[in-house]
TORLUM-502605 format. One record per residue (C-alpha): residue in three letters; residue number from 1; x, y, z. Coordinates in nm, 2 decimals. Layout:
BEGIN
+-----+-----+--------+--------+--------+
:   r :   k :      u :      v :      w :
+-----+-----+--------+--------+--------+
: ala : NUM :      X :      Y :      Z :
...
+-----+-----+--------+--------+--------+
//
This chain:
BEGIN
+-----+-----+--------+--------+--------+
:   r :   k :      u :      v :      w :
+-----+-----+--------+--------+--------+
: unk :   1 :   0.00 :   0.00 :   0.00 :
: unk :   2 :   0.13 :   0.34 :  -0.09 :
: unk :   3 :   0.14 :   0.63 :   0.15 :
: unk :   4 :  -0.12 :   0.90 :   0.11 :
: unk :   5 :  -0.01 :   1.17 :  -0.12 :
: unk :   6 :  -0.18 :   1.51 :  -0.13 :
: unk :   7 :  -0.15 :   1.75 :  -0.42 :
: unk :   8 :   0.01 :   2.02 :  -0.21 :
: unk :   9 :   0.29 :   1.80 :  -0.09 :
: unk :  10 :   0.34 :   1.56 :  -0.38 :
: unk :  11 :   0.70 :   1.66 :  -0.43 :
: unk :  12 :   0.77 :   1.66 :  -0.06 :
: unk :  13 :   0.70 :   1.31 :   0.05 :
: unk :  14 :   1.02 :   1.13 :   0.12 :
: unk :  15 :   1.17 :   0.80 :   0.01 :
: unk :  16 :   1.50 :   0.64 :   0.06 :
: unk :  17 :   1.77 :   0.60 :  -0.20 :
: unk :  18 :   2.07 :   0.37 :  -0.23 :
: unk :  19 :   2.33 :   0.62 :  -0.34 :
: unk :  20 :   2.57 :   0.41 :  -0.54 :
: unk :  21 :   2.70 :   0.22 :  -0.25 :
: unk :  22 :   2.89 :  -0.08 :  -0.37 :
: unk :  23 :   2.78 :  -0.43 :  -0.30 :
: unk :  24 :   3.02 :  -0.66 :  -0.10 :
: unk :  25 :   3.02 :  -1.04 :  -0.07 :
: unk :  26 :   3.06 :  -1.10 :   0.30 :
: unk :  27 :   2.97 :  -0.94 :   0.63 :
: unk :  28 :   3.28 :  -0.92 :   0.85 :
: unk :  29 :   3.27 :  -1.04 :   1.21 :
: unk :  30 :   3.17 :  -0.78 :   1.47 :
: unk :  31 :   3.45 :  -0.68 :   1.71 :
: unk :  32 :   3.32 :  -0.45 :   1.98 :
: unk :  33 :   3.56 :  -0.16 :   2.07 :
: unk :  34 :   3.59 :  -0.05 :   2.43 :
: unk :  35 :   3.25 :   0.08 :   2.54 :
: unk :  36 :   3.23 :   0.45 :   2.62 :
: unk :  37 :   3.25 :   0.55 :   2.98 :
: unk :  38 :   2.92 :   0.74 :   2.96 :
: unk :  39 :   2.66 :   0.58 :   3.18 :
: unk :  40 :   2.30 :   0.66 :   3.11 :
: unk :  41 :   1.99 :   0.64 :   3.33 :
: unk :  42 :   1.79 :   0.33 :   3.27 :
: unk :  43 :   1.48 :   0.54 :   3.20 :
: unk :  44 :   1.66 :   0.75 :   2.93 :
: unk :  45 :   1.63 :   0.73 :   2.56 :
: unk :  46 :   2.01 :   0.67 :   2.52 :
: unk :  47 :   1.98 :   0.37 :   2.75 :
: unk :  48 :   1.68 :   0.24 :   2.55 :
: unk :  49 :   1.87 :   0.27 :   2.22 :
: unk :  50 :   2.18 :   0.10 :   2.36 :
: unk :  51 :   1.97 :  -0.20 :   2.45 :
: unk :  52 :   1.76 :  -0.24 :   2.14 :
: unk :  53 :   1.67 :  -0.60 :   2.07 :
: unk :  54 :   1.91 :  -0.72 :   1.80 :
: unk :  55 :   1.92 :  -1.05 :   1.62 :
: unk :  56 :   2.14 :  -1.19 :   1.35 :
: unk :  57 :   1.89 :  -1.25 :   1.08 :
: unk :  58 :   1.83 :  -1.13 :   0.72 :
: unk :  59 :   1.63 :  -0.81 :   0.65 :
: unk :  60 :   1.28 :  -0.89 :   0.54 :
: unk :  61 :   1.04 :  -0.66 :   0.35 :
: unk :  62 :   0.68 :  -0.60 :   0.45 :
: unk :  63 :   0.58 :  -0.91 :   0.25 :
: unk :  64 :   0.80 :  -1.13 :   0.46 :
: unk :  65 :   1.06 :  -1.18 :   0.18 :
: unk :  66 :   1.44 :  -1.12 :   0.22 :
: unk :  67 :   1.55 :  -0.81 :   0.04 :
: unk :  68 :   1.82 :  -0.84 :  -0.22 :
: unk :  69 :   2.09 :  -0.61 :  -0.06 :
: unk :  70 :   2.16 :  -0.80 :   0.27 :
: unk :  71 :   2.52 :  -0.68 :   0.29 :
: unk :  72 :   2.43 :  -0.34 :   0.44 :
: unk :  73 :   2.35 :  -0.47 :   0.79 :
: unk :  74 :   2.50 :  -0.66 :   1.08 :
: unk :  75 :   2.17 :  -0.73 :   1.27 :
: unk :  76 :   1.80 :  -0.65 :   1.26 :
: unk :  77 :   1.58 :  -0.53 :   1.54 :
: unk :  78 :   1.29 :  -0.75 :   1.65 :
: unk :  79 :   1.02 :  -0.49 :   1.60 :
: unk :  80 :   0.77 :  -0.60 :   1.34 :
: unk :  81 :   0.75 :  -0.43 :   1.00 :
: unk :  82 :   0.38 :  -0.47 :   0.94 :
: unk :  83 :   0.23 :  -0.61 :   0.62 :
: unk :  84 :   0.20 :  -0.28 :   0.43 :
: unk :  85 :   0.46 :  -0.06 :   0.27 :
: unk :  86 :   0.45 :   0.20 :   0.54 :
: unk :  87 :   0.73 :   0.17 :   0.80 :
: unk :  88 :   1.01 :   0.32 :   0.59 :
: unk :  89 :   1.31 :   0.53 :   0.70 :
: unk :  90 :   1.16 :   0.82 :   0.90 :
: unk :  91 :   0.89 :   0.59 :   1.02 :
: unk :  92 :   1.14 :   0.35 :   1.17 :
: unk :  93 :   1.28 :   0.63 :   1.39 :
: unk :  94 :   0.94 :   0.74 :   1.49 :
: unk :  95 :   0.87 :   0.38 :   1.58 :
: unk :  96 :   1.17 :   0.37 :   1.81 :
: unk :  97 :   1.07 :   0.69 :   1.97 :
: unk :  98 :   0.71 :   0.56 :   2.03 :
: unk :  99 :   0.84 :   0.23 :   2.16 :
: unk : 100 :   1.06 :   0.41 :   2.41 :
: unk : 101 :   0.78 :   0.63 :   2.54 :
: unk : 102 :   0.55 :   0.33 :   2.56 :
: unk : 103 :   0.80 :   0.14 :   2.76 :
: unk : 104 :   0.81 :   0.43 :   3.00 :
: unk : 105 :   0.43 :   0.46 :   3.03 :
: unk : 106 :   0.47 :   0.81 :   2.89 :
: unk : 107 :   0.16 :   0.77 :   2.67 :
: unk : 108 :   0.07 :   1.14 :   2.67 :
: unk : 109 :   0.40 :   1.22 :   2.49 :
: unk : 110 :   0.35 :   0.99 :   2.19 :
: unk : 111 :   0.27 :   1.22 :   1.90 :
: unk : 112 :   0.41 :   1.32 :   1.56 :
: unk : 113 :   0.35 :   1.59 :   1.30 :
: unk : 114 :   0.21 :   1.53 :   0.96 :
: unk : 115 :   0.37 :   1.68 :   0.64 :
: unk : 116 :   0.05 :   1.90 :   0.64 :
: unk : 117 :   0.15 :   2.04 :   0.98 :
: unk : 118 :  -0.11 :   1.88 :   1.21 :
: unk : 119 :   0.01 :   1.72 :   1.53 :
: unk : 120 :  -0.16 :   1.39 :   1.59 :
: unk : 121 :  -0.12 :   1.20 :   1.92 :
: unk : 122 :  -0.18 :   0.84 :   2.03 :
: unk : 123 :  -0.42 :   0.98 :   2.30 :
: unk : 124 :  -0.63 :   1.13 :   2.02 :
: unk : 125 :  -0.63 :   0.80 :   1.84 :
: unk : 126 :  -0.74 :   0.62 :   2.16 :
: unk : 127 :  -1.02 :   0.87 :   2.20 :
: unk : 128 :  -1.15 :   0.78 :   1.85 :
: unk : 129 :  -1.00 :   1.08 :   1.66 :
: unk : 130 :  -0.90 :   0.97 :   1.30 :
: unk : 131 :  -0.74 :   1.18 :   1.02 :
: unk : 132 :  -0.90 :   1.17 :   0.68 :
: unk : 133 :  -0.78 :   1.32 :   0.35 :
: unk : 134 :  -1.02 :   1.57 :   0.21 :
: unk : 135 :  -0.88 :   1.71 :  -0.12 :
: unk : 136 :  -0.55 :   1.88 :  -0.04 :
: unk : 137 :  -0.63 :   1.89 :   0.34 :
: unk : 138 :  -0.63 :   1.66 :   0.63 :
: unk : 139 :  -0.94 :   1.67 :   0.85 :
: unk : 140 :  -1.03 :   1.47 :   1.16 :
: unk : 141 :  -1.33 :   1.26 :   1.22 :
: unk : 142 :  -1.47 :   1.09 :   1.53 :
: unk : 143 :  -1.49 :   0.71 :   1.56 :
: unk : 144 :  -1.52 :   0.46 :   1.84 :
: unk : 145 :  -1.25 :   0.50 :   2.12 :
: unk : 146 :  -1.01 :   0.22 :   2.20 :
: unk : 147 :  -0.79 :   0.10 :   2.48 :
: unk : 148 :  -0.43 :   0.20 :   2.54 :
: unk : 149 :  -0.25 :  -0.12 :   2.43 :
: unk : 150 :   0.05 :  -0.20 :   2.22 :
: unk : 151 :  -0.18 :  -0.33 :   1.95 :
: unk : 152 :  -0.36 :   0.01 :   1.92 :
: unk : 153 :  -0.02 :   0.19 :   1.93 :
: unk : 154 :   0.08 :  -0.01 :   1.62 :
: unk : 155 :  -0.24 :   0.08 :   1.44 :
: unk : 156 :  -0.19 :   0.45 :   1.54 :
: unk : 157 :   0.17 :   0.44 :   1.40 :
: unk : 158 :   0.05 :   0.30 :   1.07 :
: unk : 159 :  -0.17 :   0.60 :   1.04 :
: unk : 160 :   0.12 :   0.83 :   1.12 :
: unk : 161 :   0.34 :   0.66 :   0.86 :
: unk : 162 :   0.08 :   0.75 :   0.60 :
: unk : 163 :   0.09 :   1.12 :   0.67 :
: unk : 164 :   0.45 :   1.18 :   0.79 :
: unk : 165 :   0.79 :   1.17 :   0.62 :
: unk : 166 :   1.15 :   1.29 :   0.66 :
: unk : 167 :   1.02 :   1.64 :   0.59 :
: unk : 168 :   0.79 :   1.65 :   0.89 :
: unk : 169 :   1.03 :   1.46 :   1.12 :
: unk : 170 :   1.31 :   1.70 :   1.04 :
: unk : 171 :   1.10 :   1.99 :   1.15 :
: unk : 172 :   1.01 :   1.84 :   1.49 :
: unk : 173 :   1.36 :   1.74 :   1.59 :
: unk : 174 :   1.55 :   1.96 :   1.82 :
: unk : 175 :   1.87 :   2.08 :   1.64 :
: unk : 176 :   2.20 :   1.96 :   1.78 :
: unk : 177 :   2.57 :   1.98 :   1.67 :
: unk : 178 :   2.68 :   1.67 :   1.86 :
: unk : 179 :   2.73 :   1.32 :   1.75 :
: unk : 180 :   2.60 :   1.12 :   2.04 :
: unk : 181 :   2.34 :   0.85 :   2.12 :
: unk : 182 :   2.00 :   0.97 :   2.01 :
: unk : 183 :   2.13 :   1.21 :   1.74 :
: unk : 184 :   1.94 :   1.18 :   1.41 :
: unk : 185 :   2.12 :   1.25 :   1.08 :
: unk : 186 :   1.84 :   1.34 :   0.83 :
: unk : 187 :   1.82 :   1.46 :   0.48 :
: unk : 188 :   1.45 :   1.58 :   0.44 :
: unk : 189 :   1.32 :   1.56 :   0.09 :
: unk : 190 :   1.20 :   1.34 :  -0.19 :
: unk : 191 :   1.39 :   1.12 :  -0.18 :
: unk : 192 :   1.50 :   1.17 :   0.18 :
: unk : 193 :   1.67 :   0.95 :   0.43 :
: unk : 194 :   1.78 :   0.93 :   0.79 :
: unk : 195 :   1.94 :   0.72 :   1.06 :
: unk : 196 :   1.98 :   0.74 :   1.44 :
: unk : 197 :   2.29 :   0.68 :   1.66 :
: unk : 198 :   2.21 :   0.39 :   1.89 :
: unk : 199 :   2.54 :   0.34 :   2.07 :
: unk : 200 :   2.89 :   0.48 :   2.11 :
: unk : 201 :   3.23 :   0.33 :   2.19 :
: unk : 202 :   3.60 :   0.41 :   2.19 :
: unk : 203 :   3.82 :   0.23 :   1.93 :
: unk : 204 :   4.18 :   0.11 :   1.97 :
: unk : 205 :   4.30 :   0.45 :   1.85 :
: unk : 206 :   4.11 :   0.63 :   2.12 :
: unk : 207 :   3.86 :   0.76 :   1.87 :
: unk : 208 :   3.48 :   0.77 :   1.95 :
: unk : 209 :   3.28 :   0.55 :   1.71 :
: unk : 210 :   2.91 :   0.50 :   1.68 :
: unk : 211 :   2.65 :   0.24 :   1.60 :
: unk : 212 :   2.38 :   0.34 :   1.34 :
: unk : 213 :   2.02 :   0.22 :   1.30 :
: unk : 214 :   1.79 :   0.29 :   1.02 :
: unk : 215 :   1.48 :   0.18 :   0.82 :
: unk : 216 :   1.45 :   0.18 :   0.44 :
: unk : 217 :   1.22 :   0.17 :   0.14 :
: unk : 218 :   1.02 :  -0.04 :   0.07 :
: unk : 219 :   0.92 :  -0.10 :   0.43 :
: unk : 220 :   1.16 :  -0.36 :   0.58 :
: unk : 221 :   1.32 :  -0.47 :   0.90 :
: unk : 222 :   1.48 :  -0.19 :   1.11 :
: unk : 223 :   1.85 :  -0.28 :   1.11 :
: unk : 224 :   2.20 :  -0.20 :   1.24 :
: unk : 225 :   2.41 :  -0.06 :   0.96 :
: unk : 226 :   2.73 :  -0.24 :   0.87 :
: unk : 227 :   3.04 :  -0.03 :   0.82 :
: unk : 228 :   3.21 :  -0.16 :   0.50 :
: unk : 229 :   3.52 :   0.06 :   0.56 :
: unk : 230 :   3.58 :  -0.09 :   0.91 :
: unk : 231 :   3.68 :  -0.44 :   0.83 :
: unk : 232 :   3.68 :  -0.64 :   1.16 :
: unk : 233 :   3.53 :  -0.35 :   1.35 :
: unk : 234 :   3.18 :  -0.32 :   1.19 :
: unk : 235 :   2.93 :  -0.19 :   1.27 :
: unk : 236 :   3.11 :   0.11 :   1.43 :
: unk : 237 :   3.14 :   0.44 :   1.24 :
: unk : 238 :   3.37 :   0.73 :   1.32 :
: unk : 239 :   3.14 :   1.03 :   1.24 :
: unk : 240 :   3.26 :   1.38 :   1.15 :
: unk : 241 :   3.10 :   1.69 :   1.00 :
: unk : 242 :   3.09 :   1.69 :   0.63 :
: unk : 243 :   2.99 :   1.41 :   0.39 :
: unk : 244 :   2.88 :   1.09 :   0.57 :
: unk : 245 :   2.88 :   0.77 :   0.38 :
: unk : 246 :   2.71 :   0.46 :   0.52 :
: unk : 247 :   2.65 :   0.12 :   0.38 :
: unk : 248 :   2.32 :   0.24 :   0.22 :
: unk : 249 :   2.34 :   0.61 :   0.16 :
: unk : 250 :   2.57 :   0.91 :   0.11 :
: unk : 251 :   2.46 :   1.22 :   0.31 :
: unk : 252 :   2.59 :   1.54 :   0.16 :
: unk : 253 :   2.33 :   1.80 :   0.28 :
: unk : 254 :   2.17 :   1.69 :   0.60 :
: unk : 255 :   2.05 :   1.82 :   0.94 :
: unk : 256 :   2.13 :   1.69 :   1.29 :
: unk : 257 :   1.86 :   1.67 :   1.55 :
: unk : 258 :   1.73 :   1.49 :   1.85 :
: unk : 259 :   1.39 :   1.40 :   1.99 :
: unk : 260 :   1.28 :   1.63 :   2.27 :
+-----+-----+--------+--------+--------+
//
């Protein structure tokens, strides 16, 4: 199923693009550098990201089929993809944000902006409020309310995925200049792409390195990016300002932000 496209934002809805990243034959073994000395509170987003549920399995698309380009990852996360082409790159990061807030029982904070500008929360969804396209606008109608369960959270997120993109996500992130856990690197546009830093460590040279997590188009497993340049030390990336090249995308013009 394709995302909802309105005339006024046809050129704005984002996709993900493989920017001429070369294919490789094998995934090198992961060797974990010395973990950073930073200690995060167990209730914080950085701690949640550091302990994401990773498994060594192939990336599957929303139809349950392995994607062709498996060499870009070292692990996938165990969050479901859904059975529609909805949970793509920006959506994957919104999923992580929502799962974190859900795990903390911070239900009132789960909400995201649409490309059209409206802010839609899970609490609204549970009260029966539903968005509906009306020409080039989004209007809200009232349906039956529902309980606050993880199942209804997933149904809410599928609606958000329909109306949000890298464009709307970039606008609601808080700007930052620091590469650290929770930082999102995002190129808003059509196509657009993004990833989030999920962990950090110190390599043998005393350099800080980072683990990167992303989603992709078509909708597929959320995964940990492999670093094809760090043979034997994948998935860790040394990040610096300027062009950032990952196993799936080259970021030339991008923004850096964090969830509030």
